[in-house]
Residue frames relative to the residue before (quaternion, step in Angstrom):
aa qw qx qy qz dx dy dz
M 1.0000 0.0000 0.0000 0.0000 0.00 0.00 0.00
S 0.4160 -0.7236 0.4948 0.2420 3.56 -0.88 0.93
E 0.5307 -0.6277 0.4706 0.3207 3.55 -1.21 0.56
P 0.5534 -0.6053 0.4373 0.3690 3.59 -1.10 0.59
I 0.4871 -0.6534 0.5002 0.2926 3.53 -1.12 0.69
D 0.3648 -0.7075 0.5640 0.2195 3.55 -0.97 0.88
L 0.2532 -0.8273 0.4893 0.1100 3.52 0.10 1.38
R 0.6217 0.5564 -0.3541 0.4226 3.61 0.94 -0.75
H 0.6749 0.4772 -0.2998 0.4763 3.57 0.96 -0.81
Q 0.6085 0.5330 -0.3595 0.4652 3.63 1.05 -0.66
I 0.6450 0.5228 -0.3222 0.4549 3.59 0.94 -0.84
I 0.6697 0.5019 -0.2965 0.4602 3.54 0.88 -0.99
D 0.6598 0.5170 -0.3087 0.4496 3.59 0.98 -0.85
L 0.7413 0.4213 -0.2322 0.4680 3.59 1.03 -0.67
R 0.4098 0.7292 -0.4695 0.2828 3.61 1.22 -0.16
D 0.6691 0.5317 -0.3099 0.4167 3.60 0.89 -0.87
R 0.6379 0.5238 -0.3287 0.4589 3.60 1.18 -0.39
V 0.5910 0.5899 -0.3572 0.4185 3.57 1.26 -0.32
R 0.0606 -0.8033 0.5924 -0.0082 3.55 -0.70 1.11
A 0.5918 -0.6346 0.3823 0.3175 3.57 -1.00 0.87
D 0.7694 0.3564 -0.1880 0.4957 3.56 1.04 -0.78
D 0.3965 0.7188 -0.4760 0.3155 3.59 1.30 0.18
Q 0.5994 -0.5940 0.4021 0.3553 3.60 -1.05 0.75
L 0.6589 0.5032 -0.3161 0.4613 3.60 0.90 -0.89
T 0.6379 0.5235 -0.3319 0.4570 3.60 0.95 -0.82
L 0.6548 0.5024 -0.3106 0.4714 3.59 0.92 -0.85
Q 0.6394 0.5276 -0.3196 0.4589 3.60 1.03 -0.79
I 0.6873 0.4827 -0.2791 0.4655 3.56 0.92 -0.97
R 0.6189 0.5181 -0.3454 0.4787 3.59 1.03 -0.69
A 0.6553 0.4943 -0.3107 0.4793 3.61 0.96 -0.81
L 0.6398 0.5234 -0.3257 0.4589 3.59 0.98 -0.82
C 0.6573 0.4901 -0.3098 0.4815 3.60 0.96 -0.86
A 0.6472 0.5203 -0.3289 0.4497 3.59 0.87 -0.92
D 0.6777 0.4924 -0.3019 0.4550 3.59 0.82 -0.92
T 0.6626 0.5195 -0.2925 0.4534 3.57 0.93 -0.93
L 0.7564 0.3837 -0.1934 0.4932 3.54 0.94 -0.94
G 0.4606 -0.7038 0.4384 0.3168 3.61 1.23 -0.03
L 0.5094 0.6269 -0.4191 0.4146 3.54 1.06 0.82
A 0.5242 -0.5730 0.5044 0.3774 3.52 -1.28 0.26
V 0.5883 -0.6174 0.3854 0.3524 3.59 -0.96 0.82
E 0.6276 0.5401 -0.3463 0.4410 3.61 1.04 -0.61
H 0.6630 0.4644 -0.3106 0.4982 3.63 1.28 -0.25
V 0.6442 0.4584 -0.3161 0.5243 3.58 1.32 0.32
P 0.0109 -0.8184 0.5741 -0.0233 3.61 0.35 1.20
L 0.6819 -0.5077 0.3546 0.3893 3.52 -1.28 0.46
W 0.7168 0.4552 -0.2538 0.4632 3.61 0.98 -0.73
A 0.4686 0.7019 -0.4456 0.2987 3.62 1.18 -0.21
R 0.3836 -0.6924 0.5684 0.2244 3.55 -1.05 0.89
L 0.5184 -0.6861 0.4184 0.2924 3.55 -0.74 1.10
V 0.7538 0.3629 -0.2080 0.5067 3.62 0.83 -0.88
A 0.7471 0.4472 -0.2399 0.4292 3.59 0.60 -1.13
D 0.7741 0.3425 -0.1783 0.5017 3.59 0.94 -0.92
L 0.7818 0.3407 -0.1587 0.4975 3.58 0.89 -0.98
E 0.3510 -0.7933 0.4319 0.2467 3.55 1.40 -0.06
A 0.1947 0.7782 -0.5611 0.2041 3.57 1.01 0.90
D 0.1331 -0.7742 0.6141 0.0768 3.56 -1.05 0.82
S 0.7676 -0.3838 0.2311 0.4583 3.58 -1.27 -0.04
L 0.6349 0.5183 -0.3387 0.4621 3.60 1.05 -0.62
D 0.6249 0.5270 -0.3204 0.4787 3.56 1.11 -0.68
F 0.6557 0.5063 -0.3090 0.4671 3.55 0.97 -0.82
S 0.6180 0.5346 -0.3250 0.4761 3.55 1.10 -0.76
A 0.6647 0.4891 -0.2905 0.4843 3.59 0.96 -0.91
L 0.6378 0.5124 -0.3320 0.4695 3.61 0.97 -0.74
A 0.6259 0.5399 -0.3303 0.4557 3.57 1.01 -0.78
D 0.6533 0.5199 -0.2909 0.4673 3.56 1.00 -0.91
R 0.6961 0.4847 -0.2684 0.4566 3.55 0.90 -0.94
L 0.6216 0.5278 -0.3233 0.4802 3.56 1.10 -0.77
A 0.6459 0.5165 -0.3122 0.4675 3.55 1.03 -0.82
M 0.6743 0.4889 -0.2967 0.4672 3.62 0.94 -0.84
Q 0.7642 0.4148 -0.2078 0.4480 3.58 0.80 -1.04
Y 0.8327 0.1980 -0.0683 0.5125 3.58 0.95 -0.83
G 0.4866 -0.6905 0.4254 0.3249 3.58 1.24 0.05
I 0.4636 0.6794 -0.4435 0.3562 3.57 1.23 0.40
V 0.1956 -0.7644 0.6068 0.0958 3.52 -0.78 1.08
A 0.2329 0.7521 -0.5731 0.2272 3.55 -0.39 1.30
D 0.2734 -0.7624 0.5573 0.1826 3.54 -0.82 0.90
E 0.7591 -0.3796 0.2565 0.4625 3.59 -1.29 0.02
T 0.6370 0.5491 -0.3302 0.4286 3.58 0.96 -0.86
V 0.6574 0.4965 -0.3019 0.4797 3.57 0.97 -0.86
L 0.6716 0.5069 -0.3022 0.4479 3.58 0.88 -0.97
R 0.6427 0.5322 -0.3442 0.4303 3.60 1.00 -0.66
E 0.5084 0.6026 -0.4334 0.4365 3.64 1.27 -0.04
A 0.6388 0.4747 -0.3147 0.5173 3.56 1.23 -0.43
E 0.2171 -0.8169 0.5223 0.1128 3.58 -0.20 1.24
T 0.7913 0.2129 -0.0946 0.5653 3.62 1.00 -0.84
V 0.6690 -0.4429 0.3963 0.4464 3.53 -1.36 0.04
R 0.6092 0.5420 -0.3469 0.4635 3.61 0.99 -0.76
D 0.6443 0.5149 -0.3173 0.4680 3.61 0.98 -0.82
L 0.6499 0.5175 -0.3227 0.4535 3.57 1.00 -0.77
V 0.6075 0.5211 -0.3413 0.4929 3.58 1.09 -0.68
A 0.6569 0.5123 -0.3036 0.4624 3.58 0.95 -0.90
L 0.6023 0.5544 -0.3394 0.4632 3.58 1.13 -0.69
V 0.6529 0.4926 -0.3028 0.4894 3.57 0.96 -0.89
L 0.6443 0.5087 -0.3268 0.4683 3.62 0.97 -0.80
S 0.6555 0.5243 -0.3249 0.4356 3.60 0.97 -0.79
A 0.6967 0.4560 -0.2673 0.4850 3.57 1.15 -0.58
A 0.5290 0.6282 -0.4127 0.3940 3.61 1.24 -0.21
P 0.5099 -0.6273 0.4802 0.3403 3.58 -1.07 0.68
P 0.5724 -0.6073 0.4152 0.3621 3.59 -1.07 0.63
A 0.5600 -0.6120 0.4429 0.3402 3.54 -1.11 0.73
P 0.5203 -0.6359 0.4568 0.3409 3.58 -1.04 0.74
R 0.3454 -0.7389 0.5406 0.2061 3.59 -1.13 0.67
């Protein structure tokens, strides 16, 4: 049986790949804004999902559904809560993406 993946370390490792003007980052910011009922300009990359954007368990559930629909990422609320900031959420999506062909 394989060991569980340490998601928190994967997110931290991928943070440096997240860029503010990247298309995926803009899409995730828009997805968060729409899910949380905020204007996208009020969802900066550094915003903390719970502390700054006031996301609750229903919001995390909705985010999980939307990430599954848009990116094919299967993540429950517990997994999403590993992403403390919007940047972390982008890194989570990156961690679930298939590796680029060589």
